[in-house]
SERO-4910 file (N, C-alpha, C, O; in steps of 0.05 Angstrom, whole numbers):
BEGIN
 pado doro    nc1    nc2    nc3   cac1   cac2   cac3    cc1    cc2    cc3    oc1    oc2    oc3
  Met    A   3547   3420   -401   3537   3439   -381   3511   3429   -370   3493   3421   -385
  Ala    A   3508   3429   -344   3484   3420   -331   3461   3440   -336   3466   3464   -341
  Glu    A   3437   3431   -335   3414   3448   -339   3404   3460   -313   3389   3479   -314
  Lys    A   3413   3450   -291   3404   3459   -264   3428   3464   -247   3450   3453   -251
  Leu    A   3424   3479   -226   3444   3483   -205   3433   3470   -180   3409   3470   -175
  Leu    A   3450   3458   -164   3442   3449   -138   3448   3472   -119   3471   3479   -115
  Leu    A   3427   3483   -107   3430   3505    -88   3427   3494    -60   3407   3481    -53
  Glu    A   3447   3500    -43   3446   3494    -15   3450   3519      1   3468   3534     -4
  Val    A   3433   3523     21   3435   3547     39   3436   3536     67   3419   3521     76
  Val    A   3458   3545     81   3463   3535    108   3468   3558    127   3483   3576    121
  Thr    A   3455   3558    150   3460   3577    171   3473   3563    195   3474   3538    194
  Pro    A   3483   3577    215   3495   3563    238   3475   3544    252   3483   3525    265
  Glu    A   3449   3550    250   3428   3534    263   3419   3510    248   3412   3490    259
  Arg    A   3418   3513    220   3406   3491    205   3412   3493    175   3421   3514    165
  Ala    A   3407   3471    162   3407   3471    133   3380   3482    124   3360   3469    130
  Val    A   3379   3505    110   3354   3518    103   3341   3505     79   3318   3500     79
  Leu    A   3357   3501     58   3346   3488     34   3368   3474     18   3391   3480     20
  Arg    A   3358   3456      3   3375   3441    -16   3357   3433    -39   3339   3416    -36
  Glu    A   3360   3446    -62   3343   3440    -85   3356   3447   -111   3375   3462   -112
  Ser    A   3345   3436   -132   3354   3442   -159   3340   3468   -169   3315   3470   -166
  Val    A   3355   3486   -180   3344   3512   -189   3356   3518   -217   3376   3507   -225
  Asp    A   3342   3536   -230   3351   3545   -256   3373   3566   -254   3393   3566   -269
  Asp    A   3370   3584   -235   3391   3604   -229   3385   3617   -202   3363   3614   -191
  Val    A   3405   3631   -192   3402   3644   -166   3417   3671   -167   3439   3672   -178
  Val    A   3404   3692   -157   3416   3718   -155   3425   3722   -126   3408   3719   -108
  Leu    A   3450   3729   -122   3461   3732    -95   3470   3760    -90   3479   3774   -109
  Pro    A   3467   3770    -65   3476   3797    -59   3506   3798    -52   3513   3795    -29
  Gly    A   3523   3801    -72   3551   3802    -68   3560   3828    -57   3546   3848    -57
  Glu    A   3584   3828    -46   3596   3853    -34   3598   3875    -55   3596   3899    -48
  Leu    A   3602   3868    -80   3605   3888   -102   3580   3891   -119   3581   3905   -139
  Gly    A   3558   3879   -110   3533   3881   -125   3521   3854   -128   3533   3834   -121
  Gln    A   3498   3853   -140   3484   3828   -144   3497   3812   -166   3507   3823   -186
  Met    A   3498   3786   -162   3509   3768   -182   3490   3746   -188   3478   3734   -170
  Asp    A   3486   3741   -214   3467   3720   -223   3484   3696   -231   3503   3698   -247
  Val    A   3477   3673   -219   3492   3649   -223   3474   3629   -239   3452   3622   -230
  Phe    A   3484   3620   -262   3471   3601   -279   3487   3575   -280   3511   3575   -272
  Pro    A   3475   3553   -288   3491   3529   -292   3515   3534   -310   3513   3549   -330
  Gly    A   3538   3522   -304   3562   3526   -320   3579   3549   -311   3599   3555   -323
  His    A   3571   3563   -289   3586   3586   -279   3614   3576   -271   3618   3554   -262
  Leu    A   3634   3593   -276   3661   3587   -268   3663   3584   -237   3647   3597   -223
  Pro    A   3681   3567   -227   3684   3564   -198   3690   3592   -185   3705   3608   -197
  Leu    A   3679   3596   -162   3682   3622   -148   3677   3619   -119   3658   3604   -111
  Leu    A   3692   3633   -103   3686   3636    -74   3684   3666    -70   3702   3681    -76
  Thr    A   3661   3675    -59   3656   3703    -56   3642   3709    -30   3628   3692    -19
  Ser    A   3646   3733    -20   3632   3742      4   3605   3754     -4   3601   3765    -26
  Leu    A   3586   3751     15   3559   3762     10   3553   3783     31   3564   3783     53
  Thr    A   3535   3800     25   3526   3821     43   3496   3816     49   3483   3799     37
  Val    A   3486   3831     68   3457   3829     74   3442   3837     49   3447   3858     37
  Gly    A   3423   3821     41   3407   3828     18   3389   3805      9   3386   3784     22
  Gln    A   3376   3810    -13   3355   3792    -24   3368   3771    -42   3384   3778    -60
  Met    A   3362   3746    -38   3370   3724    -56   3345   3717    -72   3324   3712    -61
  Val    A   3348   3716    -98   3326   3709   -116   3331   3682   -128   3352   3678   -142
  Ile    A   3313   3663   -124   3316   3636   -134   3296   3632   -156   3272   3637   -153
  Thr    A   3305   3622   -180   3287   3616   -201   3288   3586   -206   3309   3574   -211
  Ala    A   3265   3573   -205   3263   3545   -210   3237   3540   -225   3215   3548   -216
  Asp    A   3238   3526   -247   3215   3519   -263   3198   3544   -270   3173   3543   -269
  Gly    A   3211   3566   -276   3197   3590   -284   3185   3607   -262   3173   3628   -267
  Lys    A   3189   3598   -237   3178   3613   -214   3201   3624   -197   3221   3612   -194
  Gln    A   3196   3649   -187   3216   3661   -171   3208   3661   -141   3185   3665   -135
  Arg    A   3228   3657   -124   3224   3659    -95   3245   3678    -85   3267   3680    -96
  Tyr    A   3238   3691    -63   3255   3711    -52   3261   3704    -22   3243   3698     -7
  Leu    A   3287   3706    -16   3295   3701     12   3314   3724     20   3329   3734      3
  Leu    A   3313   3732     45   3332   3752     55   3354   3737     69   3350   3721     87
  Ile    A   3379   3742     60   3402   3730     74   3419   3751     87   3419   3774     79
  Asp    A   3433   3742    107   3452   3759    121   3479   3756    108   3482   3742     88
  Gln    A   3499   3769    119   3525   3767    107   3535   3738    109   3526   3722    125
  Gly    A   3554   3731     92   3564   3704     91   3582   3700     67   3595   3718     58
  Phe    A   3582   3675     57   3598   3668     34   3583   3650     16   3564   3636     24
  Ala    A   3591   3650    -10   3580   3631    -29   3603   3618    -43   3623   3630    -51
  Glu    A   3600   3592    -47   3619   3576    -62   3604   3565    -86   3583   3553    -84
  Ile    A   3616   3570   -110   3604   3561   -135   3624   3542   -147   3646   3550   -153
  Ala    A   3615   3517   -151   3633   3497   -163   3616   3474   -173   3598   3465   -160
  Asp    A   3624   3464   -197   3611   3440   -208   3580   3442   -208   3567   3423   -199
  Asp    A   3569   3464   -217   3540   3468   -218   3527   3465   -191   3504   3456   -189
  Arg    A   3541   3473   -171   3531   3473   -143   3537   3500   -131   3559   3510   -134
  Val    A   3517   3511   -118   3521   3536   -104   3515   3531    -74   3493   3523    -67
  Thr    A   3535   3536    -58   3532   3532    -29   3534   3560    -16   3554   3574    -19
  Val    A   3513   3567     -2   3511   3593     11   3513   3588     41   3497   3574     53
  Leu    A   3533   3599     54   3536   3598     83   3531   3626     93   3545   3645     86
  Thr    A   3510   3629    109   3501   3655    118   3492   3655    147   3485   3634    158
  Glu    A   3493   3678    159   3484   3680    187   3455   3675    191   3447   3663    211
  Ser    A   3438   3683    171   3410   3678    173   3398   3678    145   3409   3689    126
  Cys    A   3374   3666    143   3360   3664    117   3330   3663    124   3321   3645    138
  Asp    A   3315   3683    114   3287   3685    120   3270   3691     96   3279   3705     78
  Gly    A   3246   3679     95   3226   3687     76   3210   3711     88   3213   3716    112
  Ala    A   3195   3724     72   3180   3748     82   3161   3740    105   3158   3755    124
  Ser    A   3149   3716    103   3130   3708    124   3144   3701    150   3131   3698    171
  Asp    A   3171   3697    149   3186   3692    174   3191   3717    190   3200   3715    214
  Ile    A   3187   3740    178   3194   3765    191   3169   3779    202   3150   3784    187
  Asp    A   3169   3784    228   3147   3799    241   3152   3828    236   3172   3840    247
  Val    A   3135   3841    221   3139   3869    213   3140   3888    237   3157   3906    238
  Glu    A   3123   3884    257   3123   3901    280   3149   3898    296   3160   3918    306
  Gln    A   3158   3873    299   3183   3869    313   3206   3881    297   3225   3892    309
  Ala    A   3205   3879    271   3226   3890    254   3227   3921    256   3248   3933    256
  Lys    A   3203   3933    259   3202   3962    263   3215   3970    289   3230   3990    291
  Arg    A   3209   3955    310   3221   3961    336   3251   3957    336   3266   3973    346
  Ala    A   3260   3936    323   3289   3931    321   3303   3953    305   3325   3961    312
  Leu    A   3290   3963    284   3301   3985    269   3303   4010    286   3324   4024    286
  Glu    A   3283   4016    301   3283   4039    318   3306   4037    339   3319   4057    345
  Glu    A   3309   4013    350   3331   4009    370   3358   4012    357   3376   4024    369
  Ala    A   3362   4003    333   3388   4005    319   3393   4035    312   3416   4044    315
  Glu    A   3373   4049    303   3376   4078    298   3383   4093    323   3400   4111    323
  Ala    A   3370   4086    345   3376   4100    371   3404   4094    380   3417   4112    391
  Arg    A   3414   4070    376   3441   4062    385   3461   4078    368   3482   4087    379
  Ile    A   3457   4081    343   3476   4097    326   3476   4126    335   3498   4137    338
  Lys    A   3453   4137    341   3452   4165    350   3466   4168    377   3481   4187    382
  Glu    A   3463   4148    394   3476   4148    420   3506   4147    416   3521   4162    430
  Leu    A   3516   4130    399   3545   4129    393   3555   4155    382   3577   4164    389
  Glu    A   3540   4167    364   3549   4193    353   3551   4214    374   3570   4230    374
  Thr    A   3532   4215    393   3533   4234    415   3557   4229    433   3571   4247    440
  Ile    A   3561   4204    440   3583   4197    457   3610   4204    443   3629   4212    457
  Ser    A   3611   4200    417   3636   4204    403   3645   4234    402   3668   4240    396
  Thr    A   3627   4252    408   3635   4280    409   3651   4286    434   3666   4306    434
  Ala    A   3649   4270    454   3664   4274    479   3684   4252    485   3702   4256    502
  Asp    A   3682   4230    472   3699   4207    478   3706   4193    451   3691   4195    432
  Val    A   3728   4179    451   3737   4165    427   3722   4138    426   3722   4122    446
  Ile    A   3710   4132    404   3697   4107    399   3711   4094    376   3714   4106    355
  Glu    A   3718   4069    379   3732   4054    358   3714   4052    332   3690   4049    334
  Glu    A   3727   4055    309   3712   4053    284   3699   4025    281   3678   4023    269
  Glu    A   3712   4005    292   3701   3978    291   3673   3977    305   3655   3963    296
  Thr    A   3670   3992    327   3645   3993    341   3623   4006    324   3601   3996    322
  Phe    A   3631   4028    310   3612   4041    292   3604   4022    270   3581   4020    263
  Glu    A   3624   4008    258   3618   3990    236   3599   3968    244   3581   3961    229
  Lys    A   3603   3957    268   3585   3936    278   3557   3946    280   3538   3932    272
  His    A   3553   3971    289   3526   3982    292   3515   3991    266   3490   3990    262
  Arg    A   3532   4000    248   3522   4007    221   3511   3982    206   3491   3983    193
  Leu    A   3526   3960    210   3516   3935    197   3490   3926    210   3472   3916    196
  Ala    A   3487   3928    236   3462   3921    250   3439   3939    239   3417   3929    235
  Leu    A   3445   3965    235   3425   3983    225   3417   3975    196   3393   3974    189
  Lys    A   3437   3969    179   3431   3960    152   3415   3935    152   3396   3932    137
  Arg    A   3422   3916    169   3408   3891    171   3378   3896    178   3361   3884    166
  Gln    A   3373   3913    197   3345   3918    205   3330   3933    184   3306   3928    180
  Arg    A   3343   3952    170   3329   3965    148   3322   3946    126   3300   3947    115
  Met    A   3340   3928    119   3335   3908     98   3313   3889    107   3295   3883     90
  Arg    A   3313   3880    132   3292   3862    141   3264   3874    139   3246   3862    129
  Leu    A   3262   3899    148   3236   3913    147   3227   3917    118   3205   3912    111
  Ala    A   3245   3928    101   3238   3933     73   3231   3907     59   3212   3907     43
  Phe    A   3246   3886     64   3240   3860     51   3213   3850     60   3197   3841     43
  Ala    A   3208   3851     86   3182   3840     96   3159   3856     85   3138   3844     78
  Glu    A   3161   3882     83   3139   3899     72   3136   3895     42   3114   3893     32
  Glu    A   3158   3893     28   3157   3891     -1   3147   3863    -10   3133   3860    -30
  Arg    A   3156   3843      4   3150   3815     -4   3127   3802     12   3124   3778     10
  Ala    A   3112   3817     27   3090   3806     42   3072   3790     23   3063   3801      3
  Gly    A   3067   3766     30   3049   3749     14   3063   3734     -9   3050   3718    -23
  Asp    A   3089   3738    -13   3103   3725    -34   3107   3695    -29   3107   3679    -47
  Asp    A   3112   3688     -3   3119   3660      2   3098   3645     17   3101   3621     22
***
């Protein structure tokens, strides 16, 4: 069994990181999962949430969007829509984006009392609202961490 994992994180725009780590905690659809060297092969979906990377006794925190993780041969590959450290997130902009997402959900709820709105539309906006809540909470909680 290897003593380290090779962690790779890739977004549609770029390769975010590639490094050896001791373990990584990922936000899985069914809850957080901790991956150590020697983990069984797995392909899993990820949700918006905090990824915790431990390397040489130090922890780093990144916020990832939904995506997938492949675990195989002591390698973890994360494919995600976005990946940010706390310092990458502008708190004031995140507050505005959250307010806009909340307003859009309220608008859809109002419209739905008089007109039929597809559940898929609601789901898309609920995910956007969750994403903005997570971004703001992460930025405020982890300010100064990275």
